[in-house]
N, C-alpha and C positions, 0 to 999 in steps of 0.2 A: 087442358086443364096442367099444361107446365107454364104455360103464360102466369096462370093463376097464382102457381104454387113461386113459383120465381117472384111476384106482387109481395106474396107474403115476405117471402124472405127480405126482401129490401125493406118490408116495413120493420120488421123485426131489428133488423140490424142500424136503421136510426132509430129507432124507440130506445136499444140499448145506447146508441152515441148520446141521446137526448137525457138519457138517465146520468148517463155519466158526468155530461158536463153539467147539469141542476147537484151532485154532488161534490162536482171539482165547485164551484163555484158558494157552495155552503161550505165546503173548508177553507176557502178564498178568506170567506168577510168573517169564519172565525182566526182566523191566524191575521188580519187584520185588525180585527179586533183586539184579538192580546198586545199588538209590536203595538200599538195606541198606548195600552195601558200600562206597558214594558219599556214606555219610551225613555224614561230613567234610568234602564239599566240599558236599554240597545243601544241607545245612541252614543255612550260613551266606546262600546266596545266598537260601533264601526267605524266612528273617526278613527280608533288608537289601526285598526287594521290597514286603512288608506293611511293613514301617517306612515306604521309600518310600510305599507307599499313603497312608496316618497320613498322611508328613509334608504331602503334596502341596498341601494345605489352604493352610496359613501360607505356605507357598513363591508359593503362585499370589495370595495376601492381599496381603504384599508385595510381588510385581512388579505389582501394581494399586496399590500407592498409589505406584506411580514409582518407587520402589527398583533401580536396575542389577540385572538376573538376578545377576551373577558375586556380589556383595554381600547380596541375597538367599537366595543359594545358602548361601552362608559362614551368616549366621542362622543359617538352618534346622537347620544340620547342630550348628554351638550350643549351639541349643535343645534337641538329641537328645541331643548329648554330657555335655550339664550333666547333664539330668535322669534319662538315664542313670547317670551318674559317682554324682552324689548320691544314687540309689537303691543304689548296691550298696554305694559307700562306705560309707553308714548303714546298711547292711542287715549288713555283715561284721564294721562295728564291735558291734553287737546284735548278734552271732552269739557271736561273740568272747567276748562281756561274760559273754552267757548258758551260751556252753559253760563254764566255770567254776566256774559253782550246775548244772550239768546232773544233774555226779553225788549231790547234795544230792535230787534232785528225784527220780532216780528212786530214792533206800532212800525218801524220802518216800512213792513210788505203789506200794514193794515193799510198808511196813506195810501201805495201805488193802487192799490185793489181796492180802497174807495173813490180815487182820480179815474180810475179804470168804470167803474162803475155808473158814478157822474159823466164818463163821457157816456155810455151805452143808454143812459136815460134821456140822453140830447139826445140819440138817436131812436127812440121811439120804443128802449126796454125798458116798460113800466117796471117801477119796484125791482129796480136790477140793485138798488144799493141794498134795502132789504132782506132777501132774498140771498147775497154776499155776506152781511151779517151775522145772518139766520146757521149760512152753512159756515161757516170759521168758528165762532163765538167767539169774539177776540176776548175780550175779559178774562170767563174760563180757559182760553189757552195761558195765556200768561200768569195768570193763580197757579195754574196744573206747574209750567216749568219754573217757576217762580218755587214751588213750595216745594219740588222734589231736587234730591239730588241725582247726581249721572250716575253713580253705583244702582240703587235702588229703579232709577227708571233702566239699566240693561235690563236687573234681574226681573224688572216685569215685561219689557218685550223678550225675554228665554222664558215666561212663568209656561208658556204650554208647553213648554218639554221638561222643564226640571223644576220649575214651581218655583224655590227661592232661589238669594245669592247665594247661601251657606250649601245646596243643592251644587248651583253652578260649579263651585270651589272643586268641593267634595270628584261631582262628575270632570274637571278637571284634571285632577290625579289621577281621580282613576284613569283616565284617556293616557296619561303619561306610566304607567304602573305596564296595565297592558299591551302597551307600544313595546316595553322592555320587554316582556317575556314570550313576544309575539318575534322578535326579533333573534333572541335568545335558538324559538326554534323555528327560524326560516333556512336555516343551514342545513341541506337533505330533504327540502320536502319533496321536492321531485321523485327520489327516490322511495321515499314513506309511502307516496300515493300511489306506486310502481308494486310495490308492495302489499298494502289498502287491496288493491285490485288482484291479485293473484290469489288473494285468501280468499277467496271468493267476496269482496268488498264491490259495491259500485267506481263505475272512472269518474277519476277528477280531473282528467287530463285538462279537460273544457275549461273548468275552473280555474285551472294552471294557465291556460289559457289567457282568461278573461284578467288574470291579478297583471299579467304582463304588459296587457293591453291596458288596463285601469294605470300602471308604472306608468306607463306614455302617457295618456291624457294628462294626467295631473300634476306631471310637470312640464309638459308644455302647458297646461293651462296654468301652472305657476310664472313661467316665464311671462306668458303674453301678460296675467295679469302685475306684476310685475312692471311689467312695461306701462300698460296701459298706466298704472300709480304714478311712476315717474313724469313722465308727457304729462298728468294729468295737473300733478304737481306744480312742474316746470312754467305751463300754462296759466293758474293759477297764478303760481309765481309772475309772472308776466305781466298782468293784467292788476300788480299788486293787490288781493285778498291779502286777507287777515292772516289769513289757517292753510295756506296753501298744504304745509305738510299734512294736514291733518285730513286734509280733503285727497293728499295721494292715498293716504292706506285709508280711505272709503274707500275710492274706487279700486284698492288690489285687492279688498277685498270683495266688493258684492259684484267685482267681474267672475266669483265663482258662482255667484247664481246665473243659469242662463238666462238669455233670453230678454230681462228685464233688469237683472242685478247694475247693468253697465246705464243704463239708463234712468237707475233710482241714485247711483251713486252720484248723479249731475246736479241732481237736483240741490242739494244746499248751496254749490256752489255757486250757482247760478241767481237763489236769491239773496245771496249775500255780495253778488258781482249788484243784482237789484238795489240794495240798498245803500253799500257804500258809494256805487262810481254809476248809479243810472242805468236806463234799460239799454243803452249802447255797450258796455263794458257786459249788461249780459247777454247779450243776444249774440257777443262776441265770446264770452269764455263756453256759452250753448255750441256753437258752431266746430271752436278747438275739442270740446268736448267730443260733439259729432262725427270731426274728423278723424282721431284717433281710436273709437272706436269704431268706425264704419274699416277703418283699414285693418286694423287688427285681427278685428272677428273676420273679417272676410277675404283675407290676404293673406297674410302672414299665420295665423291657425289651422288654418285648412292648409298651405304648404307645407306645414312642420307637420299633420297630422296623416297627415295622405287622405287616402280612401277608405281605409281598413274602421274610421270608425263612423261608420253612415247609420246613422239615427232619425230617425225622419223630424223637419223641425218641429212638425206637430206635436209628436209624441214629445220634444224635450219640454215642450211648454206646456202638457199637458204631466208632466213628469216633476218639473216646478210646482204644479198644484198641488200633485195628490200627495208628496212628501211634502210639502211644505204644512197639508191640514195633517197629514198623519206625524210629522216631529217635527212642528212648528216653523221657525227662520232658521234651525241646525240642518232641517232635511232639505230643505229648499239646498243648501252649499252642496250636496251631496246627493241631488237631483238626480246627475248623468251619471255619475259612479255607481250607482246602483242600479239605475236603470238599463246600463252594461249590462253587469251581473245577471240581470233578470234576464235581459235577451237570449246570453250565452245559455242558460240555463232551460231557457224554450226553446235553443237550435238544439241542442243536444239531445231534446222527449222529441220522437219519432210525430208522435198524437198532439205538443201541441207547436212543432214547429212553425203551423201558419199561421199564429200570433206573430212570431220572431219574425218570419216576411211578412208579415203586415208594419212594423214595425221601423223598418231598413227604409235606408233614403234610397228617394224614386230620384233618378234623371233621365232626360229627352237630350236625344242624341237620333241626327237623321230622322227623325216623325216618331223613331220606336224606346219609349219605356224601357229604363233599365235598374233594375234594382241592387244596389252597392253591393255585394259581396255575397250575391247569390247568381247562378246562372239558373235563368228562367225555361233553359232550352233541355235542360240535366232531368229529364222524368223521374230519376230514380230519386231523386234531391227531392220534387216538389210535386211528384204525381204524374199520369200521365194528364198527357193532353193539354201541357202545362208549356209556355214560349213566351218570346218577348210581345210586348203589346202595344199595339201603334194608336193613337191616340186620334176616336172622332169614328174608326171602323169599326163595323160590327163583325 
């Protein structure tokens, strides 16, 4: 009788947990739908927050140098505005110049692709040329790049988030204004959060720690991106490409997109090298990009970040896909910081902490699996029976 009663209690317990899980999933879908609909408002807020987090060390350093807070804030905003405006202005001018040469590059690429298709047909691949022509549609592609200017094309690329070029400019202004107010409120944030907790509110100490982690991540990522852009630009200049500065800026910007950004940034430089100087130069440019990205991403960046940012590589790739779907190209750039915030929130929730553990990076040492940031032998953290896992053992 007691065994039947215990079985019934377990059934009810799991039924309640399943119901809560279904309700949580339903709420999640509603929240995601709202976030996608309100992307035009939320994306500037998120970017303003992350830019403020990245800029706060400069503001704090200026204040420590006994510069008045208002003047320090103005100097910080001017530095941000100068850097952003300089990069954007230079990039747009280089893109406008490159846009005039783009039809020539497309025709040169068409010539190489036709030669490659002919080689495939000679080696037994039937209708290779027809397939490549159908896949690329060269005439329509040339007509498209000839009829549209750079600004319109950039606006259409960001259309999934903002809609029009005018909205992009409005969003940029909104980012700067929000960043100014966030930096104004940054001083004394820790004491304010303590007061909120003492007044009966939630404990935001985890979010404060995540802001520190995001600050370090963005700082290191910016440094690595700058190094990537500089080395890529020098490499392209060494191979006598026409737009080394443009490819340096592209490498700098795209390096913020994890997993795929660095590879995507190398494609236009490789195509230019192929059209201008032939296959040998294109291979050399590709090897240079590969060495730069491999060295910085696998040796320099992990050394600077350490083990604290232990997010699984699969989670990183999925986060890029997810935030790209939710907020378009701009969501991809903030995929890892946003995922880190979510991981911290989940880590501070007992019911969903297991998701944070599943997102963590795993390492195998001496035949045992270690989850970065967690002690698998800590039963209080992960539940009874938790231990390190030996691969291949039952």
